[in-house]
N, C-alpha and C positions, 0 to 999 in steps of 0.2 A: 475576234477582227480585231488585224493591226493595221494599225492606217500612218502614213510620215506627217507628222505636220509640220510645214515652214512656211517663212512669207516674207517679204519686202526683198526680191531678188536686185530691182534696180537696176536691170542687164538695160547697157548704156551707159552706164552714170560716167562721168571724168570729174576727176576730183584736183582741186588746181591746172584743171585744163588738162591732166594725165587721165586718157582713156583707162580704165579698170579692166576694159573686156576679156581680156587674157586674162586675167587672176580669175575672174567670172569663172571662165570657163573651164577653168581647173576645179574650181569647188563646186558647181557645181555635176561635173563629173563625180567628185568626192562623195554627193547628195545620190547620186545614180549607184555608186556603190553600196550608200547605206541601205538603200532600197533591196538592192540583194542581199545580202548578208542578214537583215533580219526576215525576209522572207515575208515583204508586208503585203496586204491586200489591196492599198488605194493610197494615193497621195494627195495631200489637199496644202494647198496653195491660197492664202489668205491674202490677196491683194499686191499690188505696188508689183508686177512683172516688171515692167519697165521701169525706168525713172522718166521716160516723158512720154507725154500724152500722142506724140508723134516720134516713135523713137527712130533711129537711125538704122537703117538696111541690115547691117555686122551685127546688131541685135537681136532685131526677126528672125535674123539666120540661125542664130546659136539657139535661140529659145526652139524654133521648129526644129534645128539638130536634137535638143534633150529630149522634146516629146516624144517625137519618131522613136528614140532609141526606149524611152519611158514606156510608153502605149503600146507601141507596135511587136518592137524587138522581144520586149520584156512581158508585156499584157498587162498591165497594171494600171487600172483606171486615175486619171486623176481629173480632181475635183477645184475650182478657183472661183475668185470673185476677184473684181477690180478694184483698183484701192485708190486714193486721191491723185497718184502722179499718171495710171492708168487712164486711156480714155477707154468708159464702158463700150462706147459705139462700136468701137474700132474692134479694140477686143471679142465682142463678142459675134464679129463677122463669119456666118458661118456655124454658129452654136448648133443648128441643129442636125446640120450633117455631121459631126463631127463627135457626136453621141454616139452614131454607127462603129465608132474606132476607139471609144471608150473615154473620150475626156468632155469631160460637165462644166459648162464658162455659165454660172449664175451670173446675168447681167442683167436682167430687166426684174425691177422690183415688183411689177405684175406678178412674177414667178417664183417671189421669194417662200412662200408657201408649198409650193410642190415641190418635194425633196425626191430628191436623189437616193435608191434603196439597195445596198453592195451587201452579197451575202460571202463572208469568209471564209477560208477555208476549212476553219474551224467550224463552220455551220452558221454562226451567230448573224444576224440581219442589225444592219446599222441605218438610222434614215439622218441622212444629211438635208441640213436647209442652209443656203448660202445667201448671203443679206449683202448686196455689194454695196461699196461706200457711197452715200446717200448725204445731202442738205436738207436743212428746214425746207428752203424757198421748193425743190424738187419733189418732196412727201408732200408738202401740202396742197402741189396744183397735181397732182398726179393723181390724190386721192378726195379731192374737196374739203382737206381738213384745216380749216380757218382757225384750229387753236393752236397748231403746232409754229412756234418759233423759236424754240432753240435746237441745237444738234441733239439737245437730252431727249427733247419732245419728239423730234424726229425719228431717234434708234427707237424708243422706248414702243413707239407708235407702231412699228414695224417687226418689232419681236413680238410687242403684242398679239399684230393678226397669226403672226407664225403659231404661239400657242396656242389661241383658239379656233387653230385653223382644224378639219377634221382629221386633216393626215397627219397631225402632229397627235392629235387624241389618238388615233388608233396604235400608234406604235407604245411599247412599253416606255412610262418612263425616262427608264434610265438606258435608253438606246436610243437616243438621239444628240446629232452634233450638231450644232451652228457656227458658222463661217461668220465673222463679220471683222469690217476693218472702222477701227475707230480708237478714243483716246480715251479710254476710262479713268474715270477722277481719280487721281492720288498714286496713278502708274507714274514711273520715271522714265522722261525722256532726255533725248541729247541734242544737240544743235545741227543734224542730218537730216532729223526730220520736219519734212513741212507742217507749218502750223496748218489745221483744219480753219481758223478762224482766230479773231483777233482778243486777246487779253483772255486767255482762256475758255471763251464759250465754247469751244469745241466738244467739250467735257463731255461723259455720260456715265448713267449711274449702272453699276451691277447687278445689282437688284431685279431687274428684269430677267436679267440670262441664268440667276440658277438655277431653274428648274430644268436645263439640259443635261442630260450625260458627260455631254464636253463643251466647251465652248473652246473652238482653235480662235485664236487672232491675228491679227495682223494690224501694221501701223508702225508702233512703239520698235525699236532695234533692238531695245536690251531682253534677251527670254525671264519672264519673270509672271507672277497671277498677282491676280487684282482682288481682294472680296471675299474667295474661294478656290480651291488648289485646281477647282476644275476651269476655273475661266482663265488660260493662259495666252500670254505670248511666244510664239516660239522665239520670235528676234530674228534679227538677219542672219543668213550664212557669212558675214564678211565684214569688216568692219569697212564705214564709210565717211568715217571721219576721227579727226584726234580725240573726240569729246568720249570715244567708243572703246581707246586704247585700252581699258583694264575690264572690259567688256569680256565673257568666255560665249562664243561664236556656238552655234550649232542647230539642230532640229529639233523636236521632240516625238518620241515614237510612244503611241497610245493603243492600249491594247482592251478591246472591251469583251466580256462573256456575257452569258444570256443574263446575266443579274446584273450586266451596266459596265460602268467603267470599273476596269478591273484595276491598268495602274498606268502613268506616264512616267518617260523618263527620259533625258536630256544627254540627246548625243553629241559629243564637241565636235566642229569640224574647224581646219586649220587652214590657211592659204598659205601660198608657198613664200609672199613677200607679206610680211606683218607690217599693221601699223606701228609705230612708234614714237614717244617723246624722249630726247633726250637732253639734259642739261651740264654744261661745263663749260671751260674755258676752251679757246677754238683748241689752242696745243693739246692739250689734254686727251680733247674730242677724238683729233686725230691720230693721237699717239695709241691709245683704246682701240680702236679700227684695226690696227694689226691683229688684235686677238677677239675681233670680233666678225662670230660663222654668220653675220646674218647682214651683211655690210647691203643688199640690195635691200631692203626693206623699206618701208614708204615712212620717212622721218619730218618730226618737227625737232629744230634744233634752238632750243632757247640757250644765247651767249650768257655766260655768266661776266664775259670781259669788263671793263668798266672804261675803254676808251676804244677810240674808234679804229676798225681794223679794215683796210683796204681788202676789196674785193673777198671778202668771208665765203659766199656761198663758191665762188670757184675754188677756196682751198679744201674747204669741204667735200665739193663732189669728186674733189679725187680718191677720195675715201670711200665717199658715200652716195653713190650715182643719183639715189634717187630720195635727196632732200625734196623736198615739196616745200617746205616756208621756213623762214628764218628771224626768230625773234631777240634780238639786242637787249635782254629783260634788265639786267644791269646798268647797263648803258641808262636808260632809258630812266631805271632808278637815282641814277646820280645825283641827279637835281628836278625838282617838280618841274613843270612847264614854266609855269606863272613866274617862277623864281628863274629856270632856266634861261626864258626869254629876255628879263629885266638884265640878265649878268650881259647876256651877250652886247645888248644896249650899251652898255659900257666901254665893252671890247672894242680896239680899233682893227680892220679886217688886216691891217696886218701882223697883228696881236694871234689872230684866231686862225689865220695862214699857218703862222708860225707853228703852235703846238697841232696842227695836223699834219706839216711835213716832219715831227718831232715823233711824232704815234704812228708815220707811217713807214716812215723811214731808219729811226732809229739814233736817228743824226738833226743836229741841231744846225739852225741857217746861219753859213758863214756872213761874216761883216760886207762881204761882195753880194752874197744873194740880198741881205737886209737890204742894201741901198738899191738894188732894181727892183726888188718888189716894191719899194715903196713910192722910187721914181714911175713905177707901169698904176701903182692905185691912184697917186696925184693925178697921171695923165687921164687916168679915166674920170677922174670926178670933174677934170676943170677942160676935158676935150680937147686937148692939147699934146705932142710930141715935140718934147726934146729934141731928139734923139738927131742922126745925122741919115739913119735910112729911108728912103723915098718912099 
């Protein structure tokens, strides 16, 4: 039995007010190509299919197209759970009917103990248990479990329900898969992941999940494992923030035989437009663009110029059209904020404007320009007009 583990598609995401939908469509087509290339028996999606609980129509249309290709045209079963970005109620609409098409949505906590059992082309059977994203209050009220206070309490309670269920005990211990969307304590996070709670209270322990043959996790965008190698995050299929620029995106190919987990393998994915950070002085960056084969990438530029530059973003976008953010790192470090404030208070408006004029034009103010500037500033301060014009 072979299945592909993925998560955190975040379809419909906007980054710095730029829609990533076209980029997502390309990456999802590459996941479809992986399914075909590796002749998999199932696709597992561990939450956050959408970026918002009420996704835009264009995002829904893209997911519909992808699911039709996989489940109908390729006849590959899809198993999925809602994540914290999804609305479980909306995502599980028509879940019973979709099962007939091979799309299995684990959207109800009450059904967590009811696995989907699939047989691979090799004849190996695997039981998939899906645990949708949940919070302590939801679990406490649904199961009248008054002692549940934290995310860890809730997650451990739900996993223990699965492990003590008749369906779990009927299967060989190694031939079980848990699908969950959570933050395992000690794993590495990045800024694009929405916090599940304040102050680290969302962290859960991995120990309760050790007895599953494989644990397919979602929520964290970096591929990694925590506690044991079979408890894994596949990571998101593409980069969703500049904190992810060094991450190697992809999916995880998982293989079971009759003795349990045989292997897991990272399959890399790349987007047509990468997400990068460029540091340097503006002219150096502009000159280097001539030899850059990826000028359409999404960029954060950190300028190292120590003087003000007029319309720096406009100049840079002439060679890098998809710059999303600009930081003037060196200029901000020239003076500490408190020192900068004190120094500015000591200077006149005319002196500061003269500096600005020189930095932006490359020329000093002439005597006549200086005199005109001082007259104008004096008029603004006194409210008088010494000129002859009406």
